[in-house]
N, C-alpha and C positions, 0 to 999 in steps of 0.2 A: 504494500500500500504506500506508494510514493506521496510525499507531502512537500508542497512548495510554500514557503513563507515569504511574503513580500512586505517590507517596511516602507511606508510612504507617508508624506505629509498629507493632512486632510485637505479636502477641497475638490476632489475629482467627482464627476457626475456618476450617477448610478450606471448610465450607459457605458462610460469609460471603464468602470470596474467590471461590468459584465463582459466587455470585450477582452479585457486583460485576463480574466479567469478562463475564458474560452480559449484564447491563444496559448496561454501557459499549459492548459490541459492538453491541447493538441500537440504542443512541443514535447511533452513528456510521453504521450502515446507514440509519437513518431520516433523519438530517440531511444526509448528503452522498452517499448513494446507493451507497456502496461495498459490494461483496458481503461477507457475513460472513466468508467464508474468507480474505479479504484483510486483515482487521483483526487487528492484533497488540496485545495488552494486556500490559504489564509491571507487576508489582507489586514495588516496591522497599521492603522492610521494613527498618526501623532499630530497633536495640535502644533501650529507654528510657534506658539508661545512656550512649548515644552521641548523644543529641540533646537540645537544650534550647530554652527560650523565655524571654525576659525575664531572661536570666542564670541560669536555674535548670534543671537537668536534669529531664527528664520523670519519671525514676525518683524524684526528690525531691519531686515535686508530690503534693498530696493527690488521691486518686481522685475523679472527678466523680460 
């Protein structure tokens, strides 16, 4: 039972998350031959006020 865990900042749409889960599942099926129903994908979202990079919170960074 393969499991993929993705850490990402909050803010993606439900459609974006559905597409990501679908594509990751397809990649696991293609590359290791696991059946799709055995693949678990967990999306772990973090608030921009709770994560930083280079000493700066993501909430304090300029948008790209």
